[in-house]
ChimeraX commands (.cxc) that place a marker at each C-alpha (Angstrom):
marker #1 position -198.47,48.34,114.68 radius 0.5
marker #1 position -196.03,47.14,112.10 radius 0.5
marker #1 position -195.99,47.17,108.00 radius 0.5
marker #1 position -197.09,43.59,106.74 radius 0.5
marker #1 position -193.83,44.40,104.50 radius 0.5
marker #1 position -191.40,44.81,107.79 radius 0.5
marker #1 position -192.42,41.65,108.79 radius 0.5
marker #1 position -191.61,40.03,105.79 radius 0.5
marker #1 position -187.95,41.18,105.84 radius 0.5
marker #1 position -187.42,40.63,109.04 radius 0.5
marker #1 position -188.45,37.10,108.61 radius 0.5
marker #1 position -186.27,37.07,105.28 radius 0.5
marker #1 position -183.37,38.80,106.92 radius 0.5
marker #1 position -183.36,36.28,109.92 radius 0.5
marker #1 position -184.56,32.68,107.78 radius 0.5
marker #1 position -181.34,33.80,105.86 radius 0.5
marker #1 position -178.90,33.53,108.81 radius 0.5
marker #1 position -180.76,30.38,110.17 radius 0.5
marker #1 position -179.93,28.94,106.50 radius 0.5
marker #1 position -176.14,29.10,106.84 radius 0.5
marker #1 position -176.58,27.74,110.61 radius 0.5
marker #1 position -178.80,24.97,109.72 radius 0.5
marker #1 position -176.48,24.15,106.80 radius 0.5
marker #1 position -173.58,24.12,109.08 radius 0.5
marker #1 position -174.84,21.91,111.62 radius 0.5
marker #1 position -176.36,19.10,108.89 radius 0.5
marker #1 position -172.74,19.13,107.23 radius 0.5
marker #1 position -170.99,18.65,110.97 radius 0.5
marker #1 position -173.57,16.12,110.99 radius 0.5
marker #1 position -173.25,14.07,107.78 radius 0.5
marker #1 position -170.66,15.73,105.93 radius 0.5
marker #1 position -172.37,15.83,102.55 radius 0.5
marker #1 position -172.81,19.35,101.12 radius 0.5
marker #1 position -175.93,18.24,99.02 radius 0.5
marker #1 position -177.76,16.83,101.28 radius 0.5
marker #1 position -177.34,19.34,103.86 radius 0.5
marker #1 position -177.91,22.32,101.65 radius 0.5
marker #1 position -181.63,20.38,100.71 radius 0.5
marker #1 position -182.61,20.08,104.01 radius 0.5
marker #1 position -181.34,23.44,105.02 radius 0.5
marker #1 position -183.51,25.08,102.08 radius 0.5
marker #1 position -186.54,22.90,102.96 radius 0.5
marker #1 position -186.26,23.20,106.75 radius 0.5
marker #1 position -185.83,26.85,106.54 radius 0.5
marker #1 position -188.32,27.29,104.02 radius 0.5
marker #1 position -191.07,25.89,106.01 radius 0.5
marker #1 position -189.84,28.16,109.09 radius 0.5
marker #1 position -190.29,31.66,107.27 radius 0.5
marker #1 position -193.79,31.03,106.27 radius 0.5
marker #1 position -194.60,29.51,110.03 radius 0.5
marker #1 position -192.28,32.35,111.64 radius 0.5
marker #1 position -194.44,34.81,109.02 radius 0.5
marker #1 position -197.83,34.08,110.39 radius 0.5
marker #1 position -196.46,33.58,114.28 radius 0.5
marker #1 position -195.80,37.79,114.06 radius 0.5
marker #1 position -199.06,38.31,112.51 radius 0.5
marker #1 position -200.75,36.57,114.73 radius 0.5
marker #1 position -198.91,38.01,117.82 radius 0.5
marker #1 position -199.22,41.35,116.36 radius 0.5
marker #1 position -203.18,40.66,116.66 radius 0.5
marker #1 position -202.75,40.02,120.48 radius 0.5
marker #1 position -202.39,42.79,122.93 radius 0.5
marker #1 position -200.44,41.28,126.04 radius 0.5
marker #1 position -197.97,43.75,126.75 radius 0.5
marker #1 position -198.67,46.04,124.07 radius 0.5
marker #1 position -198.81,49.74,125.11 radius 0.5
marker #1 position -200.68,51.94,123.55 radius 0.5
marker #1 position -198.75,55.43,122.35 radius 0.5
marker #1 position -200.30,58.93,123.56 radius 0.5
marker #1 position -200.09,60.36,120.09 radius 0.5
marker #1 position -200.62,59.39,116.48 radius 0.5
marker #1 position -198.23,59.20,113.79 radius 0.5
marker link #1:1,2 radius 0.2
marker link #1:2,3 radius 0.2
marker link #1:3,4 radius 0.2
marker link #1:4,5 radius 0.2
marker link #1:5,6 radius 0.2
marker link #1:6,7 radius 0.2
marker link #1:7,8 radius 0.2
marker link #1:8,9 radius 0.2
marker link #1:9,10 radius 0.2
marker link #1:10,11 radius 0.2
marker link #1:11,12 radius 0.2
marker link #1:12,13 radius 0.2
marker link #1:13,14 radius 0.2
marker link #1:14,15 radius 0.2
marker link #1:15,16 radius 0.2
marker link #1:16,17 radius 0.2
marker link #1:17,18 radius 0.2
marker link #1:18,19 radius 0.2
marker link #1:19,20 radius 0.2
marker link #1:20,21 radius 0.2
marker link #1:21,22 radius 0.2
marker link #1:22,23 radius 0.2
marker link #1:23,24 radius 0.2
marker link #1:24,25 radius 0.2
marker link #1:25,26 radius 0.2
marker link #1:26,27 radius 0.2
marker link #1:27,28 radius 0.2
marker link #1:28,29 radius 0.2
marker link #1:29,30 radius 0.2
marker link #1:30,31 radius 0.2
marker link #1:31,32 radius 0.2
marker link #1:32,33 radius 0.2
marker link #1:33,34 radius 0.2
marker link #1:34,35 radius 0.2
marker link #1:35,36 radius 0.2
marker link #1:36,37 radius 0.2
marker link #1:37,38 radius 0.2
marker link #1:38,39 radius 0.2
marker link #1:39,40 radius 0.2
marker link #1:40,41 radius 0.2
marker link #1:41,42 radius 0.2
marker link #1:42,43 radius 0.2
marker link #1:43,44 radius 0.2
marker link #1:44,45 radius 0.2
marker link #1:45,46 radius 0.2
marker link #1:46,47 radius 0.2
marker link #1:47,48 radius 0.2
marker link #1:48,49 radius 0.2
marker link #1:49,50 radius 0.2
marker link #1:50,51 radius 0.2
marker link #1:51,52 radius 0.2
marker link #1:52,53 radius 0.2
marker link #1:53,54 radius 0.2
marker link #1:54,55 radius 0.2
marker link #1:55,56 radius 0.2
marker link #1:56,57 radius 0.2
marker link #1:57,58 radius 0.2
marker link #1:58,59 radius 0.2
marker link #1:59,60 radius 0.2
marker link #1:60,61 radius 0.2
marker link #1:61,62 radius 0.2
marker link #1:62,63 radius 0.2
marker link #1:63,64 radius 0.2
marker link #1:64,65 radius 0.2
marker link #1:65,66 radius 0.2
marker link #1:66,67 radius 0.2
marker link #1:67,68 radius 0.2
marker link #1:68,69 radius 0.2
marker link #1:69,70 radius 0.2
marker link #1:70,71 radius 0.2
marker link #1:71,72 radius 0.2
view
């Protein structure tokens, strides 16, 4: 089980890294800083929302999960 807050923090930290990767790739392609920032923020904002939803859905799927023998 994972708290929604943990999923959200994981989502934000990963997207922070991904923003710079995307920004660098777009800049290498078009040499335009402003466009690189805009494309990167738009794409990664959408990806952050979709990643969060993806993680929450997977937490409901029992495939590959092991139930602990103890209660926390």
